[in-house]
N, C-alpha and C positions, 0 to 999 in steps of 0.2 A: 471903367467903373471901379471904385475902390471898395475893398472889403472892410477895412477899418483904418482910419488915419487919426492918430492922437495928435491934434494940432499943437498942444503944449510941447510934446516930445519933438515934433518937427521943428518948432521954433527954437529949440535948444540943440538941434543937430550941429555937430562941430563943423567948422568951416572946411575942413579937409574932405569930409564925406558929402557935405552940401555941394561942394564944387563938382563932384562926380554926379550927384543927383541932377544938378542943373545941366550939365553936359549931356546926360542921358535924355533928359526931357527935351532939350533942343534937338537931339538926334531922332526924336519920335517915340521914345520909350515913356512909360509913365508908372507911377506907384500903384501897387495893389494894396499895400498897407504900410503903416509906420507906427511903431509903439515902443514903449519903454519895457525892457526885460525885467520881470519881477520874480521869476522862479529861480531860486539859487541852484537848481539842478540842471539848468540849461546853459548853453553857450550862446553869446558871450555872457560876461558876468552880470549880476543883477544891477539895475540902474543904467545899463547901456541902452543906447537907442538903436533900433533895428529897422531898416527900411527894406521892403521887398518890392522888387520891380516886376512889371508884367511880362517883359520879354528878356531874352538873353541880352547881355550888355552889347550896346551898339557902338560904343566909343573905343578909341585906341588905348590900350593898356600902357603904352609908353608915356602917356601924358598924365599919369596919376600924381597927386600932390606928394610932397615930402611927408614922411611918417605914416604912409599908407602902404599896406602890403596886400598883394593879391593872393587869393587862395582858390585852388581848383575845386570843382564840384566833387561831392561825394554822394552819389545818388542813393547808395544804400542807407546813408544816414539822413537823407532828405535835405541835403545842403547843396545849393547851387553855387556856381562861381560867385566869389564875393571879394569885397574890399573891406579891410578893417583898419581903422585908425589906431596906430600904436600909442598915441597920446591919450585918447579919450575912450577907447574900446567901442566906439560907434561903428556900425557895420551896415553895408548895403549889399544886397545879394540878388542874383538872378533867380528865376524859378528853379526849383529842385527837380527838374525833369530833363532827360536827354532830348536832343534834337533842336 
């Protein structure tokens, strides 16, 4: 069940992050939300597209596309493990909870 999925933002998701999303969905994970960042005080920058997955990542980190970096969770900041495209600043993240 999705909290909020901005279909327009999802349609504009960069191919690098879209490839990770597709692999995660094939592995049995699914999106909780997808939106465009509008608040200039939050990360990533305004205009970026952010996808939140329901489960921790299920796919192998060794197979990430070029220009995508992996970031570890920071539970104190409410950020789960995440991948960020260095070209487009689009991001996909796992839930911000341990376990």
